[in-house]
N, C-alpha and C positions, 0 to 999 in steps of 0.2 A: 796779403801775405800767404804764401803757400803753406799747406799743412805739413808739418814734420811727422812722418808716420810713427816714429819711435815715441814722440811726445803724445800723439793721439792714442796709441795703445796704452801708454802709461795713464793717461787722463780718463780714457773711456775703454777699460779692459774687457768689457762684456758687450755683446750685441744680443738684441731681443726681437724675435719674430713671432707674431701672433697668427695662428691659422686655425681652421675648423678641425675638431677632433677627428672628423671622418677622413681628413687628408693625411693624418699622421702616419698610418701604416705604409702608405705608398711612398711618402717622403723617406721614411727609414729603409724601406725595401730597396728603393732606387738610389739611395744615398745623395739625394739632391733635393732642392726646392726649385721648382720651375716657375717662371713668370706666368702671369695670366695669359699673355700672348701665346707662349709655348703650349699651354694647356689647351687654349682654344684651337690652335692649329691641330694638335693631336686628336681633339674631338670633332674636327671637321667643321668648326664654327668660325672660320676666318672673318666672316662678315661682321663679327662683334669686336674685333681687335681694337677699332678706333671709335667704339660706341660706349658712352657712359653707362655704367650699370646702376640703375635706380635702386635695385635690391640685390640680394645675394643671388648667385646663378650657379646651378648644379649642371655639370656636363658629364657625359659618359665617355670614358676613355678605356679601351681594352679590358672591359669587364668590371671596372671600378668607376666610382663616381668622384669627381673633384668639385669641391665647393669654392667658388670665388667670392671674395668680399664685395659688398656693395661699394658704390662710389657716390653715395648720396651727398656727402659733404662737398663734392666738387661742383661748385656753382659757376656757371660760365660768366654770370654777371659780376663776379667778384675778381676777375682776372683781367689783366691787360697783357696782351701777347705781343711778342717782339720777333724780329728777324723773319717775317713772312709766315710765321706759324698761325694756323687756325686752331679752333678748339679741338677738332679731331686729332691734330698733331699732338696736342698735349695729352689727350686720353691715351693715344697709342704709346707715347713715351712712358706714361705711368704703367700701362699694361706690359710694357716690355721689361720691367724691372722687378727684382726681388728686394723687398724693403726690410731694413732693420732699424730699431731705435738703439742708439748707443747708451751706454750706462756703466754702472759699476756693479760689484757683487751685491750691493744693497738693492739694485733694481735699475730700471731705465730712467732716463731724464724725464721731467714732468710731461713733455709732449707724449712720451710713450705711455706714462700712467694714464693720462686722459684718454688715450686710444683704448687701453684696456678697459677703462670704465665704461666706454661706449658699448663694449660688447660683453659686459660682465654677466649678463643674463643668458647668453648663448653658450653653446657647447663648444668652447674653444680651448686651445692649449697654447703655451708659449714655448718656443725653443730658445734656450739661452746658450750662447756659444762664445768662447773666448775670442776676442778681437784678433789677437796674434795668430791663433789657429785658423781662423776664418780667412785671413789674408793669405796665409801660407798654403791653404788648400785650394785656393782659386787663382788660376793663371791670369784671368781677365781682371784688370785694375778696377777697384771700387770707384764709384762716383759719389760725391758728397753734396748734400743740400742744406741750406741755411734755414729752412722752414719746413712745416708740414705740407708737402707739395700737393697732396690730394684734398686738402681742406683750406682753400684760399679764403682770406678775410679782407674786408675793406676796413682800413684804419684812417680815421680823420677824413673820410671821403675819398681816400686814395685806394685804388685797386691793387691787388697783389700781382707782382710781375711774374710771368712765366715765359719760358722760351728755351732755345737750345742750351743756354748758359745755366739753366736751372740746376742741372746736375754736372758738377765739375770734378775734374781729376784733382788729386791732391796738390799738384804743382800749380793748378789753375784757381784753386779756391781762394776766395777773398775773405779771409778771416782766420781765426785761430781754431785749435782743436775743440775748444769749448763752445764755438759758434755752430758746430755741426749738429743738425737736428736729425738728419737721416743719412744712413749709409746704404747705398744701393749697388746691386750687381745686375748687369744686363743679361737677359736671357735665362740664366739659371745660376744657382748657387750650389757648389759642391760641399757636402758636409765633411768636416774634418773627421778623421778616423777615431778621434777621442775628443773629450771635452764638450760633448753635446748633452745638454740636460733638458728634459721635458718637464715643464712646470705648469702650475695652475695660475690663473690670473689672481686668485684669491691671496697669493703670496704678497701682492702689492696693493690690492684694493679689497674692500668688503663687498660680497655679493648681496 
């Protein structure tokens, strides 16, 4: 069942993006959040675009430093790939996107809260943005995912599927608005002119 965007905005009126505090000034200055791939290209580190990051990575770009999140939970042994994809294709697809956890004014869905919990002892911030404003500010259509794409799990001995269909357009999504776990934008995400709030993870979890 395709997602009705009006229903999605009503059910999930807020989007949440976690980033290193050191990235905040450049994000606000440039008015956009860039994907890991874009940042790696700008830093001249294109060889890393399809490589899994075991830890955080800091790269130098035009006199400032960008910190990229680790991909430690991305275990190759937990995924079953489809449509000719290799593991490097999955890594590149993840690096090509800017990720948001959907939620309400009270906070992100439980997947997002668990993500915040993972980084609660690090110097991070959360950008909270109205879903309607986010969609209006970006001409490139969002893609939606039913699960935490970067943290595959085996369930009952079955591996988690990944492939070109992992991130679907609204009209191609198989589920309802409440089934969406991730909202992604390919390449970069333009910040709306208003309605962007910088928050601390402590609003939703205890440090």
